[in-house]
DRENLO-156184 format. One record per atom (N, C-alpha, C, O): y, x negated, z negated. Coordinates in steps of 0.05 Angstrom, whole numbers, plus 32768, in hexadecimal, padded with zeros to 4 digits. Example, Ala and Ser with C-alpha at 12.3 -4.5 7.8 and 13.67 -1.06 7.14 Angstrom:
7F8E7EF87F64;7FA67F0A7F64;7FBE7EF87F64;7FBE7EE37F57;7FD37EFF7F72;7FEB7EEF7F71;80017EFE7F63;80177EF47F5F;
***
This chain:
81107ED17FAC;81047ED07FC4;80F47ED97FD4;80F47ED97FED;80E67EE27FC4;80CE7EF77FBC;80CC7F0D7FB7;80B97F1C7FBE;80E67F167FA9;80F07F297FA4;80F77F3E7FBD;81087F3B7FCE;80E27F557FBB;80EA7F6D7FCB;80FC7F867FB8;80FA7F917FA2;810E7F857FCC;811F7F9B7FCD;812E7FAF7FD5;81367FA87FEB;813C7FD07FCD;812E7FE67FCD;81387FD87FE9;812B7FC47FEF;814B7FDE7FF7;81507FDB800E;813A7FCA8028;81317FD0803E;81387FB8801A;81137FAD802E;81007FCE8030;80F17FD58042;81057FD78020;80E77FEF802D;80F780048031;80ED801A8031;810980028033;811B801E804A;811580148064;810880208075;81237FF38068;81207FE78085;80F87FFB8086;80F080108091;80EF7FEC8078;80D17FE58082;80BB800E8082;80A58013808C;80CD80218073;80C680378083;80D7803F8094;80D0805380A0;80EB8036809A;80FF804080B6;80F0802E80CE;80F5803680E4;80DF801880CD;80CF801580DD;80B2802280E7;80A3802280FB;80B4802E80C9;8092803580D4;8095804B80E2;8088804D80F7;80A9806680D9;80AC807B80E8;80C180758112;80C280858125;80CC805E810F;80D6805A8128;80B78053812D;80AC80678137;80A98041812A;8093803B813B;807D804B813C;8070804A8151;8075805A8129;806480758124;806380908133;8054809E8140;8084808D8125;808A80AC8133;809080B48108;808B80A480F6;809B80D18105;809480DD80F8;808280F480EC;808080FB80D4;807380FF8106;80598102810C;804480FE8103;803B811080F5;803680E88106;802980CB8100;801E80CD80E0;800A80D580D4;803E80BF80DA;803A80B680B9;802780C880B2;800F80C480B8;802F80DC80A5;801980F48090;7FFE80F78099;7FED80FE8088;7FF580EF80B9;7FDB80EE80C6;7FD180D680B7;7FBA80D780AC;7FDE80C380B5;7FD780AA80AB;7FD080A08089;7FBF8092807D;7FE680AF8082;7FD480A4805D;7FC980BC8060;7FC680C5804A;7FC080CA8071;7FB480E5805E;7F9480D18060;7F8380D2804F;7F9480C1807A;7F7580BC8088;7F6E80A88078;7F5680A58071;7F8D808D806E;7F8F807A8055;7F7F8081803E;7F6D80748034;7F8A809A8036;7F8480AC801A;7F6680B48015;7F5E80B97FFE;7F5980B48027;7F3A80C08033;7F3280A38031;7F26809C801C;7F3780938043;7F208078803D;7F31806C8024;7F20806D8012;7F4A80618017;7F3880597FF8;7F2B806F7FE6;7F2180697FD1;7F2B80867FEE;7F1880947FDC;7EFC80927FDD;7EEC80917FCA;7EF880927FFF;7EE080947FFD;7ECA806D7FF7;7EB1806C7FF4;7EDB80547FF8;7EDC80417FF2;7EE080417FD6;7EE1802B7FCB;7EE5805B7FC3;7EE780587FAC;7ED080567F9A;7ECA80487F87;7EC4806F7FAA;7EAC807B7FA8;7E89806E7FB0;7E7380747FA8;7E9580567FC6;7E7880497FD0;7E7E802F7FB2;7E6A802E7FA3;7E8D80237FAC;7E9480167F9F;7E8C801D7F7F;7E84800E7F6D;7E9180447F7C;7E8680437F62;7E5F80467F5E;7E4F803F7F4D;7E5F80507F72;7E3E804B7F77;7E2A803D7F75;7E1580427F69;7E3380207F86;7E31800B7F81;7E2680057F64;7E107FFF7F5C;7E3E800A7F56;7E487FF57F3D;7E3780127F2A;7E4280187F15;7E23801F7F32;7E2680327F21;7E0480267F22;7DF4801D7F11;7E03802C7F3F;7DE4801C7F51;7DD97FFD7F4C;7DC57FF17F55;7DED7FF47F3A;7DE77FD57F2C;7DD17FD87F13;7DBB7FCE7F0E;7DEA7FF57F00;7DED7FF87EEE;7DC47FFE7EE6;7DB47FF67ED6;7DC4800E7EFB;7DAB80257EF3;7D93800E7EF6;7D7F800E7EE7;7D997FF37F14;7D817FE07F0A;7D8A7FCF7EF3;7D767FCC7EE5;7DA27FC17EE8;7D8F7FBE7ED4;7D8D7FC27EC2;7D897FB17EB1;7D8F7FE47EBB;7D787FED7E9F;7D5D7FEC7EA4;7D4C7FE97E92;7D577FF47ED2;7D327FED7EC9;7D297FD17EC7;7D117FCB7EC8;7D3E7FBE7EC4;7D3E7F9B7EC9;7D307F927EA7;7D247F7E7E9F;7D357FA17E9F;7D357FAA7E7F;7D187FA27E77;7D097FA87E8A;7D097F977E60;7CF27F927E60;7CF17FAC7E5D;7D007FBE7E64;7CD97FAA7E52;7CCC7FCC7E3C;7CB07FC97E2F;7C997FC17E34;7CC47FD77E14;7CB37FBC7DFE;7C947FC77DEF;7C847FBD7DE0;7C977FE77E00;7C717FF67DFB;7C617FE97E0B;7C4C7FF57E11;7C667FCC7E17;7C527FC97E25;7C3A7FAB7E14;7C407F9A7E03;7C227FB27E21;7C1F7F9A7E08;7C047F8C7E1A;7BF37F9B7E23;7C037F6E7E1D;7BF57F667E32;7BDD7F5F7E37;7BD57F4F7E26;7BCF7F627E45;7BB27F6E7E4C;7BA37F6C7E3E;7BB67F757E32;7B907F697E2F;7B777F5B7E21;7B5B7F5A7E2F;7B517F6D7E3C;7B537F497E2C;7B337F367E30;7B3F7F227E4A;7B557F1E7E55;7B1C7F157E50;7B157EF27E4C;7B1D7EFC7E74;7B167F0D7E84;7B2E7EE67E72;7B347EDA7E93;7B247EC97EAB;7B257EB27EB3;7B127EE27EB1;7AF97EC77EBA;7B027EBD7EE1;7B0B7EC97EF4;7AF67E9B7EDA;7B037EA07EF9;7B017EA07F15;7AE97E9D7F19;7B0C7EA17F2B;7B037EAC7F44;7AE37E987F4E;7ADE7E807F4D;7AD47EB37F58;7ACA7EA47F66;7AC57E977F7B;7AC97EA47F8F;7ABB7E7B7F81;7ABC7E6D7F9A;7AE07E627FA0;7AF27E637F8F;7ADF7E5A7FB9;7AF37E3D7FBE;7B0D7E4E7FBC;7B107E577FD2;7B227E577FAD;7B437E5D7FAC;7B3F7E827FAB;7B4D7E957FB3;7B277E817FA0;7B1F7E9D7F95;7B157EB87FAF;7B167ED07FB1;7B0E7EA47FBB;7AFE7EAF7FDA;7AF17EA77FE1;7AF17E917FEB;7AD47EC07FDD;7ABD7EB27FE7;7AB37EB87FFF;7AB97ECF8006;7AA77EAD800D;7A977EAA802D;7A8A7EB6802D;7A777EB7801E;7A997ECF804F;7A6D7ED9804A;7A647ED28059;7A6F7ECB806E;7A477ED08052;7A327EC98068;7A357ED3807E;7A3B7EEB8080;7A317EBD809C;7A317EC980B1;7A0D7EE180BE;79F47EE080BC;7A217EF280CA;7A067F0480C5;79EB7F0A80CD;79E97F2380CD;79DD7F0380D2;79C07F0880DA;79B17F0780F7;79B47F1C8104;799F7EEE8105;79AB7EE98126;79C37EE2812B;79C37EDA8142;79E57EE0811D;79F77ED48126;79ED7EB28134;79DF7EA08129;79FA7EB2814D;79F37E8C8153;7A1B7E878154;7A2C7E998154;7A1C7E718154;7A387E6A8160;7A2E7E5F817C;7A1C7E528186;7A477E6E8180;7A4A7E5F81A0;7A4E7E4881AC;7A617E3C81A2;7A3F7E3C81C2;7A457E1C81CA;7A607E1481D0;7A6E7E1A81E3;7A667DFE81B5;7A867DF081C9;7A947DFC81DD;7A8F7E1381E4;7A9F7DF281E4;7AAF7DEF81F8;7AB87DD78202;7AC77DCF81F0;7AB97DC18219;7ACA7DAC8211;7AE57DB78220;7AEB7DC68233;7AF17DAB820F;7B107DAA820E;7B227DA0822E;7B237D888232;7B2D7DB28240;7B3E7DB38260;7B537DB18259;7B5B7DC98257;7B6A7D9F8252;7B887D958264;7B8E7DA9826F;7B8E7DA68287;7B947DBD8269;7BA17DC9827A;7BC17DC18286;7BD07DD3828F;7BC87DAB8286;7BE37D918294;7BCE7D8982AC;7BCB7D8E82C4;7BBC7D75828F;7BB77D6582AB;7B947D7382C3;7B8B7D6A82D8;7B8D7D8882B4;7B827D9382D4;7B947DA182EC;7B917DA78304;7BA27DA382DD;7BC87DB682FE;7BCF7DAC8304;7BE07DB58314;7BCE7D828301;7BD87D68830E;7BB57D6A8317;7BB67D6E832F;7B9D7D698311;7B877D54832B;7B857D74833D;7B807D718355;7B897D908333;7B987DA7834A;7B977DA78367;7B897DAF837A;7BB37D948360;7BC47D808388;7BBD7D7A838D;7BC67D6F83A2;
***
């Protein structure tokens, strides 16, 4: 049932020639060959890139951990808050005004 016989191929070629013409078929085959070459080159490039990444990801055995003391960070969460500049006064707090409430009162 699924066997491909020689006369199937002949009928297929005849239909292609009738649909596209004898002049366009070589151009189409040439374009298909170029596309396949491009795809092959790109996939080879991807495989080479993956190998390069794998080689770079390997640990280098010549490295040693740092030697020395570890000190906790100064201040909370590792940050120190700078003191305010001399003569700086915080502005007075302003009351909150709800813009929706204010809009309804304006009407």
